[in-house]
N, C-alpha and C positions, 0 to 999 in steps of 0.2 A: 504494500500500500504506500505508494510514493506521495500521493496527494489525494485529498478527499474533502468535500464540503457538504455540510448539512445546513438547511435553512428552516426557520420556524416562522409561521404566519399566524396572525390573529384569527380568532374564531369569527365566522361571518357575522355573528350578532354584534360584534364590536365594530365592524368596519364602518367607516364614516364618522365615528364618534371622536370629537376633539378633546384634547386636554388643554384647558386654558392656563396660561402661564402667569406667574406673578411679575410685577415690575422688576424684582431682583433677578428672576430668570431671564428677563428680556435683555438685561445689561451684562449677563455672563458672556464670556467669549463665545462667539458663534463658531465653535470649532470643537475638536475632540481633546480629551485628556487621555494620554496613552501610557499604559503601565506595562513594564516588562518584569516577569517573574523568572527565576532561574532555579531549576530543579536538577539535582544530581540523579543520574541513572541508577536505579535499584537493580541488583542482579536478579536475573530470571523473570523480569517483568516484560511482557509483550507490548510493543508499541501500539498495536491495534487495540489492545485492552485499555491502555491509558486513554487513547482518543475516545473510545466508546464511553468511558466513564466521564470524561470531560463533556462529551455531548449530552449524556443523560443528566449530568449535574447542571448544565446550562438550561436544559429543558425544565428541570424542577425549579430552578431559580426564576425563570420566566413565569412559571405558574404562580410564584409568590409575588413577583413584581411585574404585572402585566404591561406596564408602560414601556418595558423594554422592547415591545413589539411595535411601537409607534414609529412613524417617520417624522422628520422635521420638515415642516412646510410653511410657506408664507401665509399669514392670516390676512383675510380680505380687509381692506381699509387703507387709510392713508398714514398710519402711524409706524410703518416699517416693523411691524410685530411678527413674531413667529408663533407657531403652536405645534403641539404634538398631536398627530392624528393616526388612528388605527385605519389602515387601508389594505386593500387586496395586494398592493405592491410593497407594503411595508413588512417589517419583520426583523429577525436577528439571524446572524450567521456564525458558524464556527467552521474553521478549516484546519486541515492538518497537512504539514509538509515534512517529508523525510529527507533531510540533507545528508544522510549517511549512505544512500544507495541510489542507483539508477541515474536518470538524467539530472537530478538535482544535486548530485554529489559534488560536481565541479563548481556549483554556484556559491557554496559556502566556503569562503577563504579566510575565515577568522579564527581557525583553530578549534581545539577541543574545549569541552566544558572546563577541564582542569586548567587549560591555558587562560581562558577567560577569568577564572577564579583567581589565578595568580596575578593577573593584571587588574583585579578588582572591577571587572565588568565595565570596561570603558565605553562611553557613549559613542565614540566614533565607529565602533564595531556593530552598533545597533542600527543597521541600515534599514530604513523603512521599506525600501523596495524588496527586501528579503523577508522582513519580519511582520509586515502588515498586509492585510488583504487590500486589493485595489478598492478605494472608496467609490461608492456609487455616484457621489457628487464630490468634486474636489472641495476641500475646506475653504479655499479662497473664494469660491463662488458663494458659499454660505455666508461669508463675511460681507459680501456686497450688500449695500444698502438698497439698491434697486434690484430686487430678486426677480428672477425669471418666473414666469407663470408655471405652476405645477412642478416647481423644483422640489425634489425630495431627497432625503438622505437617511440611511439607516442610523439608528441611535446607538447600536451596539454590535460589535463583531469581535470574535476571538480567533486567534491563530495559535495552534500548537506546533512548534518546530522541533523535530528531533535532530540533534547535532551529536557528534562523537562524544560520548560520555554523559549526555544529559538532555534536558528539554527546556526550551524557552517558551513560555506562555505570554503572548502579547494580547492585551485587551484594550479595546478602543471604545470609549464611552463618550457620547456627545455631552458637552457641558450643559446644554439645555435640560438634560435629564436631571442632573444633580451636580453638586460640588464635591470637594474632596471627602467630606464626611459621608455623603451619599455613596461615593465610590467605595469607601471602606465597607459600608453596609452591604453593597452588592457583592463585593469580593468575599466577604465573610460568609454570606449565604452560599455563594458558589463553592467555596472551599468545603463547607459542611456537606453540601449535596454531592460533590465529587467523592468525598470520603465515604459517604453513605452508599453511593453507587459501587464503590470498590469493595465494600464488605457485604453487599447484598441487602442493605436495609433501607434503600431509597424509597421514599413515598412521593408520589406526584400529587397528593391531596393535602399538602401542608397548608396551613392558613396563610392567606395573602398578607403582605405588609400593608398596614393601614395607610391608605393614600388620602390625604386631606386636599380639599379644593385649594389649589395653589393661589388662584387669583384673589382669594379673600383671606389668606393666611395672616397678612400684615396690613392693617389699615393705615393709610398715610395721614400725616399731620397736615392740617389745612393752613393756608396763609404763609407757606414757607417761601423764602426768597433765596435766590442764588447766592447772595452774600452770606446766608446762614451756613452754606456748605463750601468753604474755600478750597476744599480738596477736589472739587469738581468744577468743570468749566463747560460752556456751550461749544458744540461743534460748529465751526464756521463753514459757510458754503464755499468761501474762497480760502485756500491755503491748507485746509485739512483734507488729507486723503481718506479714502474709505477705510484704510487700516486704522487710522487714528480713532475713529468713532468707536471701535469695539476692541481695540488693543491698547490704546494710550501710547502707542509707539508708531512713528512714521520713519521708514527707512529711506524714503525719497528716491531720487534717481541717481544720486551720487554713487560712485563705485564702492562696493562693500569691502571692508577689510577682511582678511582671512580670519575666520572665527572657529573656535573649537570649545569644547567643554573641558573643564578640569574638575576632578573630584578630590576633596580633601577630607581628612578624618581628624576629629578632636576626641581624645579619650575622656573618660569620666573624670580622671584625676586632673587633666588639664582644664576641663570645664570648671571644676571646683576652684582651681588656682586662678583662673581668669575671673570668676565671680568674686573671689576674695580680693583680688587686686583692684577690682572696680568698686569695692565697698568702702565708702568714706566713713569716718567716725560718726556715729549717731544715725547712719543711713541704714535702711533695710537692704539686705543683700539682694542684688538683682537676680531675676529668674534666668534660666538657661537662655531663653530666646532674647531677653533684654541684653545680657552680657555678650552672647555670640553675635547678636544683631549689631550692637554698637561696634564691636571689634571688626567684624566683616565690613560694615559700612565705611568705617574710617580707613581700613587697610586697602580696600579696593579703590577708594578715592585717591589715596596716596599714589598708587601705581598707574592710575588712569591719566594722570597729569592733566586734569580738567582746568580750563581757563577760569580762574576765580573772578576775574573782572566781568566776563560774560555771564557767568553763572554764580552769583554771590551766595545763593542759598541752595542747599542740597536737601532732598526729602528721602525718607525711608518709609515705604509702604509695607505693611505686614498684614497678611490674610488673617482674618478672625472669624471663627465659627460662632455666629451670634445666637444659635438655638437656645443655649442656656441663659441668655441675657434678655430674652423677650418676656414681657409682662402684659397681662390683661388683653388677650389671654397668653398663657405660657405656651411654649412650643416644645414638643417632644424631642428628645435627643435623637430619635430615629426618624424625624421628619424627612421625607423624600423630596428633594428639590434643591434649590440654591438659597442658602442663607449665610453667605460669607461676604456680604457687602454691608456697609462700607468698610474699606480697609482702614486700619489704624495708620496715621501718617505723622511721623516725627520730623522736625525741621532743625537744621543746624547751619551755621555759616560754613560755606564750603572751605574757606581759608583755614578755619580752625581744624576741621576734620581731616583735611589733606596735608596738614603741616608735617613735614618729614621728621621721623624720629631722630635722625642723625643731627638735625638742627635743634634738638630739644635736650641738651645735656642735663637740664634740671628736671626732666621727666614731668613737665607741666601737663603734658598730654595725658599721662596716667593719673595725675592728681586731680585734674579738672575736666579736660575735654571728654575723655571716654566715660567717666562717671556721669557727666552731664548728659551725654548721648544716651546712656542706659536709662537715666531718669526720664528723659523726654520720651523714650520708647514706652516706659511704664505708664506715663501720663496719657500718651496717645492711645495705648491699648485700653486703658480704663475708660476713655471717652467714648468708645464704641459701645454704647448701651442701647437699651430699648428706645429711648428718645431719638438717638442718632439714626437708627434704622428707619423709624417712622418719619423722620424729617426727610430722609433720602427718598422714601417711597412717595411722600407727599409732593416733593419737587418733581420726581419722574412723572407722576400723574398729570402735572400741569404742563409738561413739555409737549410741543406739537407732535413729536415723534419719540418712539422708544429709544432712538439712536441720537437724540438731540444733545445728550450729555456724554462727556467722557472724563476720565481721570485727569486731574490737573497736575500731570507729572511729565517729565521729559527724561526718560530712561536712556534714550540714545538720540542724538549724541550728547545729551545733557548729563548731569551728575546724579540723577535720581536712581534709586534701587528699589526693586520689589523683592521682599523676602516671603517665599511661599513655604509655610511651615506645615508639614505633614508628619513631623517627628513624633507626635502623640498618637498617631494612628498606627497600631501595631500590625502593619501589613505582613511583615516577615514572620509573625507568629501564627498566621492563618495556616491551619493544618489541612492539607488536601488529601489526607488519607495515606494508607499503607503503601500505595504505589508511587506517590510523589513526595509526601511529607511536607515540610515547610520550605519556602524559597530561601536560597542562600543570600539573596540581595534583592533590592528593588530599585529600578530606575524608572523615572517618569518624565514626561514633557507635557506641556499644554500648548496645543496649536502647532502650526508649521513654523518652527524657528530654525530649521536646518540652514546653516550658513548665514544667519542673521544675528547681529548683536542685539541682545534683548534686555540687558540690565536686570535680569532675574536671577535670584539665588534660591536654590531649592534645598531646604533642610529636610533630609531624608530620615525615614524611620530607622531605629537601631537594627543592625544585623545581629543575629544570634551569636556569632563569633566575637562581636565587639562589646558584649555586655551592654552598658548604658551609653557607650560612646556613640557619636553621631557622625554621619557623612554629610558633606555639603557639596552640592554641584553648582558650579558657576559657568556661565557662558559669556565669553568676551573675546575681543580680538586677541590674536596670538601675542602681540607685544605686551599687552596688559597682563596676560597670564604668565608670560615669561618673567616679567618684573616681579609679580607676586611670588612666584616660586623662588626668586632670589632674595626675597625679604627675610632678613635674619629674625626680625621681630615676629613676623607672622609664623615662621617655622618654630618659634618657641612654644606655640600652642597647637598649630595645625600641621599634620603630616600629609604630604603630597602622595596621592595614590595613583592617579593617572591624568 
């Protein structure tokens, strides 16, 4: 079995039924978040058996989350809105490719599972042309504001790839379905169902996940002004590309620098040392995200050599799951959808953050600048509360289009950074059963950023081999990453992996 594909379609009774989205769903990136799991090959396990269990596990998960069978379509009207629709042409898909035999054997040139593991699963070896199914509709088309009539895209597809010594499972979930927390819910269910299929206890009649009406989950505050949300700005008809409206980043027509990912690791001991070093007398010790965020923010700015005159202020945006922060009514932690806006946004003078450590013999940066940055992150994170979410929804409801607002940041070529934190979602602890076990690592991306500087840093979940240590993935131009690797100060806390 070199290649195989199974598709799942909604029941005819559901066809034509739409799922109305919330304003928060509408401003989510109109693209996929892609996750790669890496499983070591177990002796004596047949590849076909693994695929059949993955197939049955996905089928059971779809029974629990029926929205996985929707397509993303344009909603009729003039607000540039999308919706999820059950249709005869919609559905979910799972494919299998065997790169260890037959015609596919020569296509995989990135070594065995053991080689990938020794190199800590580098991003440059995760080629989408090999590891993802061809999308029904290119993501770029879905990001367009003026969508074509009847444009549709699958919301979920999975691909299992057999490579020498292991298996890579690639999952692609459309962001309109859910955010990172929802993705973890989906993958947890999938893992349990695959494990049950492997031991013969799978049931296709498990209770469905409670799906709440998204369009009414959060009521917006009335009378909100744009000035009440300085971290957002209107999309202008002149000067803003289609990419800006839904990504906050415009790459323009200028030649792109050569871009790559780098993965770093910070041990639990170094995290404690970093937090202690950023704690001033009478201050509360910063959290892991506050300390790591402040140090990353400053360290990357130092090596990016940003023009401080042109960009006097730098911003750090941090993703926040607001489910637990909602009031009147409260929102369940298992809410299926998007509730990770607005981001927390901390601000600092660019000149302070980027001041080189060699020019700071008195270590003022460690006494003042970095603790201040950690404190501002703490304050920004605390400010993303129930009222902040409702203000954003209220403003979005007043806009002429769902795409009339975008994040007030400049991650490229500007100095701003987005910290995507999934470190508290234990993806690597999901047990897929006796045949697969737990993934040795996790890599993920949001949208099509291959070859594009994105100003995004990904704080990844702990790997089992690393205890409570964390991996961080950064995507920047090669010169920036080379300078970061040469930074003696950064190397005191972070170990370069690839």
